[in-house]
C-alpha positions as CSV (number, residue, x, y, z in Angstrom):
1,X,-7.4,17.9,-11.0
2,X,-8.6,15.8,-8.5
3,X,-12.3,14.6,-8.4
4,X,-15.1,15.3,-5.9
5,X,-14.7,13.4,-2.5
6,X,-17.4,10.1,-3.2
7,X,-16.9,10.5,-6.7
8,X,-16.0,6.5,-6.0
9,X,-14.2,3.9,-8.3
10,X,-15.0,6.6,-11.7
11,X,-12.7,9.1,-9.8
12,X,-9.8,6.9,-9.0
13,X,-8.0,7.3,-12.7
14,X,-7.2,10.8,-12.1
15,X,-5.8,10.6,-8.5
16,X,-3.5,7.8,-10.1
17,X,-2.7,9.9,-12.9
18,X,-2.2,13.1,-10.0
19,X,-0.3,11.3,-8.4
20,X,2.0,10.3,-11.2
21,X,2.8,14.2,-12.3
22,X,3.5,14.7,-9.2
23,X,5.7,12.2,-7.8
24,X,7.5,11.1,-11.1
25,X,8.9,8.1,-12.0
26,X,12.3,7.0,-10.4
27,X,12.8,3.0,-10.0
28,X,13.3,0.1,-11.9
29,X,10.5,-1.5,-13.8
30,X,10.9,-4.2,-12.1
31,X,11.2,-2.7,-8.6
32,X,8.0,-0.2,-9.5
33,X,6.4,-3.5,-10.2
34,X,7.2,-5.2,-7.0
35,X,6.3,-3.1,-4.6
36,X,2.9,-1.4,-6.0
37,X,2.0,-5.5,-5.5
38,X,3.4,-5.9,-2.1
39,X,2.7,-2.8,-0.8
40,X,-1.4,-3.2,-2.0
41,X,-1.3,-6.8,-0.5
42,X,0.7,-5.1,2.6
43,X,-2.3,-2.7,2.9
44,X,-5.5,-5.2,2.2
45,X,-3.4,-7.3,5.1
46,X,-3.7,-5.0,7.4
47,X,-6.9,-2.8,7.0
48,X,-8.6,-6.8,6.6
49,X,-6.7,-8.9,8.4
50,X,-6.8,-11.2,5.2
51,X,-3.0,-12.1,4.7
52,X,-1.3,-11.0,8.0
53,X,0.2,-14.4,8.0
54,X,2.4,-13.9,4.9
55,X,3.7,-10.3,7.4
56,X,5.1,-11.9,10.7
57,X,7.4,-9.2,11.3
58,X,4.7,-6.1,10.3
59,X,1.8,-8.1,12.2
60,X,3.4,-9.9,14.9
61,X,0.7,-11.8,16.7
62,X,-1.6,-11.9,13.5
63,X,-3.3,-14.9,15.0
64,X,-5.1,-13.6,18.2
65,X,-7.8,-12.7,16.8
66,X,-7.5,-9.1,16.0
67,X,-10.7,-7.6,14.6
68,X,-10.1,-6.4,11.0
69,X,-11.2,-2.3,10.9
70,X,-12.5,-3.1,7.0
71,X,-14.5,-5.2,5.2
72,X,-12.4,-7.0,2.9
73,X,-16.2,-6.3,0.0
74,X,-15.7,-2.4,1.1
75,X,-11.9,-2.1,0.3
76,X,-10.4,-0.9,-2.5
77,X,-7.0,1.6,-3.2
78,X,-7.5,4.2,-5.6
79,X,-4.0,4.4,-6.9
80,X,-0.1,4.1,-5.7
81,X,3.2,4.9,-6.9
82,X,6.2,3.2,-5.3
83,X,9.0,5.6,-5.8
84,X,12.7,5.9,-4.0
85,X,13.0,6.5,-0.6
86,X,16.0,9.0,-0.2
87,X,18.5,6.5,0.7
88,X,20.2,4.0,-1.0
89,X,17.9,0.6,-0.8
90,X,14.5,2.2,0.4
91,X,11.4,3.2,-1.2
92,X,7.9,3.9,-0.3
93,X,4.8,2.9,-1.6
94,X,1.9,6.0,-0.9
95,X,-1.4,4.8,-1.5
96,X,-4.7,6.2,-1.3
97,X,-7.2,4.3,-0.8
98,X,-11.4,3.8,0.4
99,X,-12.8,1.9,2.6
100,X,-16.1,1.8,5.1
101,X,-14.9,0.8,8.7
102,X,-16.7,-1.5,11.0
103,X,-18.7,1.0,12.6
104,X,-20.5,1.4,8.2
105,X,-18.8,4.4,8.2
106,X,-17.0,5.5,4.6
107,X,-14.4,7.4,3.4
108,X,-12.6,7.7,0.2
109,X,-9.4,10.4,-0.1
110,X,-7.5,8.0,2.7
111,X,-3.8,8.2,2.6
112,X,-0.9,5.1,3.9
113,X,2.7,5.6,2.8
114,X,4.7,1.7,3.4
115,X,8.3,1.7,3.3
116,X,10.3,-1.2,2.4
117,X,14.0,-2.0,2.2
118,X,15.8,-3.6,-0.4
119,X,17.2,-6.8,0.6
120,X,20.7,-9.2,-1.3
121,X,20.3,-13.1,-1.0
122,X,23.2,-15.4,-1.0
123,X,22.8,-15.7,-4.9
124,X,22.5,-12.2,-5.7
125,X,19.2,-11.6,-6.5
126,X,17.1,-9.1,-4.4
127,X,14.1,-8.4,-2.4
128,X,12.1,-5.3,-1.1
129,X,11.2,-6.3,2.8
130,X,8.4,-4.5,4.8
131,X,9.6,-2.3,7.6
132,X,6.8,-2.3,10.3
133,X,5.0,0.6,10.9
134,X,6.1,2.9,14.0
């Protein structure tokens, strides 16, 4: 059962458990951990503007003064899971988050899906690359 909207951080654990129950893990633990870290950082960069330079392929021209939509102080990721995207070498990070926009409107339970593709380096290591949002 999901907590009521506006519950605040107290409801985050229930949201996380609901996500994990509805969408069972299907990635190796290391991949899931890396994807979750990247997904959280990418969403934070998108919403708050902080760290956009880390992903120039996702945020082209990010140094051109685009005002962030959300304040870093009033932004929180409530829950997140990383799962396969149904195609080889593809994954999705599903995030539920809360924030106060520039107009002062607070909302929780916002949902964002970020997609990643696995790439291999010449040394045999692989990494997950975020795909531009369309």
